[in-house]
C-alpha positions, 0 to 999 in steps of 0.5 A: 720160532725157528727164525728167532732161534737162528737170529739169536744164534747169529747174534750170539756169534757176532758178539762172541767171536770178536771177543775171542779174536780180540783176546787172541792178540793178548799175551799171558804170563802164567805161574804154577801154583801146585805140582805133583807127579812121579819119580824113579828112585833106585828103580822104584816109581814113587810119588815125587815132590815137585816144586811149583816154580814154572813160569810160562809165556802164552803168545801168538806163534811167530812166522819162523816158529810155524814148522812143517810138523806143527798142525796148521790150526795152531796159532799160539805158543806156550814158552817155558821161561828159562827154557830153550826159547822154542815153544813147549806147546802149540795151541789153537783157540777153541770156540769157547775161547779156551787155549788147547795146547799140546806137543810130544811133551804133554798138554797145556790147557788155559782159560783166559776167562778163569785165568787158570791153566793145567799142564802135563808132562807125560814123558817118562815111565810109559815108554821106558819104566827104567828112565830116571831122567824123565818124570811125569807130572801135572801142574796147575796155576794162574795166568794174567794178561801182559 
């Protein structure tokens, strides 16, 4: 019985891992559908109105983007379209094929199978409650292979 379980798990890994690796070469274009968060108006934090107009590119990290401060397991980048051109988040791909991404800005999680992402921007409020330039928010959206 134990031998059968080992063979079944080994077969599953042989079938599943190439699928994740093949998927790792695909670029994705993501668009936000909904966004919400908080903003500071006249010194008072309120629920803010955020437009769901962000667009992202998820792709493999380029060699010249592998800075010393980026963890070595990071293989992919999320770039905000119309941004600086630098990665907003860096990612690793989990065993389940999920893109798990983060930076000092927040987190970005994406499932190629579901074609959906969730992103957070957590700068603002917690480090300076008087900061009106940075407003924390969360957004959800969809991604499609390019």
